[in-house]
C-alpha positions in Angstrom: 47.1 146.2 106.8 50.1 146.8 104.4 52.5 146.3 107.3 50.8 143.0 108.3 51.0 141.8 104.6 54.6 142.8 104.5 55.4 140.9 107.7 53.6 137.8 106.4 55.5 138.0 103.1 58.9 138.2 105.0 57.9 135.3 107.2 56.9 133.2 104.1 60.2 134.0 102.4 62.1 132.9 105.5 60.2 129.7 105.7 60.8 128.9 102.0 64.5 129.8 102.3 65.0 127.6 105.4 63.2 124.7 103.6 65.4 125.0 100.6 68.5 125.1 102.8 67.3 122.0 104.7 66.5 120.0 101.5 69.8 121.0 99.9 71.6 120.0 103.0 69.9 116.6 103.0 70.8 116.1 99.4 74.5 116.7 100.0 74.8 114.8 103.3 77.5 112.2 103.2 75.6 108.9 103.1 78.4 106.8 104.6 77.6 106.0 108.2 79.0 108.2 111.0 82.4 106.9 112.0 82.5 106.0 115.7 85.6 107.8 117.1 85.8 105.3 119.9 86.4 102.5 117.4 87.9 104.2 114.3 90.4 107.0 113.6 90.8 108.8 110.3 93.5 110.5 108.4 94.0 112.2 105.1 97.4 112.3 103.2 98.6 113.3 99.8 101.1 111.2 97.9 103.4 112.9 95.4 103.2 111.1 92.1 106.5 112.4 90.7 104.6 114.0 87.7 105.2 117.8 88.3 103.0 118.9 91.2 100.4 116.2 90.8 99.3 114.4 94.0 96.9 111.6 94.9 94.8 111.9 98.0 94.2 109.0 100.4 91.5 108.8 103.0 92.6 106.4 105.7 90.4 104.7 108.3 92.1 102.7 111.1 90.9 100.6 113.9 91.3 102.5 117.2 93.7 99.8 118.4 96.0 99.7 115.4 98.0 96.8 116.6 94.9 94.6 116.2 94.6 95.3 112.5 94.8 92.2 110.3 95.9 94.0 107.1 95.2 96.8 104.7 92.6 97.2 101.9 93.3 99.8 99.2 90.0 100.7 97.5 89.1 102.2 94.1 85.8 103.7 93.2 83.7 103.8 90.0 83.3 106.2 87.1 85.5 109.2 87.3 87.8 107.7 90.0 86.8 110.2 92.7 85.8 109.2 96.3 82.0 109.0 96.0 80.2 108.7 99.3 77.4 106.7 97.6 79.7 103.9 96.4 79.3 100.6 98.2 82.9 100.4 99.7 82.7 104.0 100.9 79.3 103.7 102.5 80.5 100.5 104.3 84.1 101.6 105.1 83.5 101.7 108.9 82.2 98.1 108.7 85.5 96.9 107.1 87.4 98.7 109.8 85.3 97.3 112.6 86.0 93.8 111.2 89.7 94.4 111.6 91.2 96.1 108.5 92.8 99.4 107.8 90.7 100.7 104.9 92.2 103.2 102.4 90.3 105.1 99.7 92.5 106.3 96.8 91.2 109.4 95.0 91.8 110.4 91.4 95.0 112.4 90.7 94.8 116.1 91.4 95.1 117.1 87.7 91.8 115.3 86.8 88.4 116.7 87.4 87.0 113.4 86.0 89.4 110.6 85.5 89.1 108.9 82.1 88.5 105.2 82.0 91.6 104.6 79.9 93.8 106.1 82.6 93.2 103.1 84.8 95.2 101.0 82.3 98.1 103.5 82.1 101.6 103.1 83.5 101.1 106.4 85.3 98.0 105.1 87.3 99.7 101.8 88.1 102.8 103.7 89.2 100.6 105.8 91.5 99.2 102.6 93.0 102.8 101.3 93.5 103.7 104.5 95.4 100.6 104.2 97.6 101.3 100.6 98.4 104.9 101.4 99.3 103.7 104.2 101.6 101.1 102.0 103.3 103.5 99.1 103.8 106.1 101.5 105.3 103.6 103.2 107.5 101.9 100.1 108.9 104.4 97.3 108.5 101.6 94.9 107.6 102.3 92.0 105.3 98.7 91.6 104.2 97.4 94.1 101.6 94.5 93.7 99.3 93.3 95.7 96.3 89.6 96.3 96.0 87.8 97.8 93.0 84.1 98.6 92.8 82.1 99.0 89.6 84.4 100.6 87.0 87.0 100.7 89.8 87.7 97.0 89.2 90.0 98.1 86.3 92.4 99.8 88.7 93.6 96.6 90.5 92.9 94.2 87.6 95.9 95.4 85.4 98.3 95.6 88.4 100.2 92.4 87.5 100.8 93.6 84.0 103.1 96.4 85.2 104.9 94.5 88.0 107.3 91.6 87.7 107.1 91.1 91.5 103.5 91.2 92.8 104.3 89.7 96.3 103.3 93.0 97.9 99.6 92.2 97.1 97.8 89.4 99.0 94.9 89.3 96.6 92.4 91.4 94.6 88.6 91.8 95.1 86.5 92.8 92.1 83.0 94.0 93.1 80.2 94.9 90.7 82.5 94.7 87.7 81.6 94.7 84.0 83.7 92.6 81.7 81.7 91.9 78.5 83.4 94.4 76.3 86.8 93.1 77.5 85.7 89.5 76.7 84.4 90.4 73.3 87.5 92.4 72.3 89.8 89.7 73.6 91.5 92.0 76.1 90.3 89.8 78.9 93.1 87.4 77.9 95.5 89.8 79.7 93.6 89.1 83.0 93.1 85.3 82.9 96.4 84.3 84.6 96.5 86.2 87.9 99.5 85.8 90.2 97.4 86.1 93.4 94.0 85.0 94.7 91.0 86.7 93.1 87.5 87.2 94.5 84.6 88.3 92.2 81.5 89.6 93.9 78.3 90.3 92.0 74.6 90.6 92.6 72.5 88.2 90.5 70.1 91.1 89.7 72.8 93.6 88.8 71.7 95.0 85.4 74.5 97.5 84.9 74.9 98.2 81.2 77.2 95.6 79.8 77.2 95.7 76.0 73.5 94.7 75.8 73.8 91.8 78.3 73.4 91.7 82.1 76.4 92.6 84.2 76.0 89.3 86.1 76.5 87.2 83.0 79.9 88.6 82.2 81.1 88.0 85.8 80.3 84.3 85.5 82.0 84.2 82.1 85.2 85.9 83.5 85.2 83.6 86.5 85.1 80.5 84.4 88.0 81.8 82.3 90.1 83.0 85.3 93.2 81.2 86.4 94.3 82.7 89.8 97.3 81.7 91.8 96.2 80.2 95.1 92.4 80.4 94.6 89.6 82.1 92.7 86.1 82.6 94.2 82.8 83.9 93.0 80.3 85.3 95.5 76.8 85.7 94.1 74.6 88.0 96.1 70.8 87.5 96.3 68.0 89.6 97.8 68.1 93.2 99.0 66.6 96.0 97.0 64.6 94.8 94.0 66.3 95.4 90.6 63.2 97.0 89.0 62.7 99.6 91.7 65.9 101.6 91.1 68.3 102.5 88.2 70.7 99.8 86.8 73.8 101.8 87.9 72.4 103.1 91.2 74.9 102.2 93.9 72.0 101.7 96.4 70.4 99.0 94.2 71.7 95.6 93.3 74.8 97.2 91.6 75.9 98.4 95.0 74.5 95.4 97.0 71.7 97.6 98.4 70.0 95.9 101.4 72.7 93.3 101.7 75.7 95.5 102.7 76.3 93.8 106.1 76.3 90.3 104.6 78.6 91.2 101.7 81.2 93.0 103.8 81.3 90.1 106.3 81.8 87.6 103.4 84.6 89.7 101.8 86.4 90.0 105.2 86.1 86.3 105.8 87.6 85.7 102.4 90.5 88.0 103.2 91.0 86.3 106.6 91.4 82.9 104.9 93.3 83.7 101.8 96.9 83.2 102.9 98.2 79.7 103.2 95.1 78.0 101.6 95.3 75.2 99.1 94.2 76.0 95.5 90.5 75.6 95.1 87.4 77.3 93.7 84.4 78.4 95.6 81.0 79.6 94.3 79.3 81.1 97.3 75.7 82.4 97.6 75.2 85.3 99.9 71.5 85.7 100.9 
């Protein structure tokens, strides 16, 4: 009888242990879609910053037939600066590639566990971006290169023009899910009104990311109205998808990360990049449903 009880106890412990491992594995699974090796190739490189032994990691995703690539997108993530699999642009990176672009994720510098917000405005961070752009231009010989920031990550590409007299190496910047109210109220936004290249702002109308007491969407429309971009400026307003009240305001799977509308948003952004060069100056407010 004791032997049977002992065996049942051992089996129960094994079942519980396997269940914990399974649940834990599910919780840490990379939520970005599986990259199809027949269509996409991947690479990882480390760029030396010139600051002692500090490096910046890049995750690179290329179309299988590289000669067909239309250009490069250098992407920056949200709070902390690390490559978070849950961020919109990381989840959807294979879709950007399948639609013709080399997509590159820039990680935080190796000396940071959690990159502070202020670092995005620093000459060191902007110098890192310059080195990465130079590396990508040399590697791929592509004229078209866009900077894309998601959430807090919009403040990596936004200051780029402040640190460079010549910005001809950038074809345009894409600001997704950004928050601008504090910059508007402090007057710092004046540094980002005259942009030397085309600018696309993308925001979900139900995005309620904390924004100084207001909705994140309202500051995007305010910034758009103030913006003076060379070539063109555009505002894409996203509707539908996952309901705002059903998920946290900063959850990347909700309106803040265009949850439920990922395919439509990526398609619209790619179409914008495809049509940027050579277009007459104009403004477009587009609704993505």
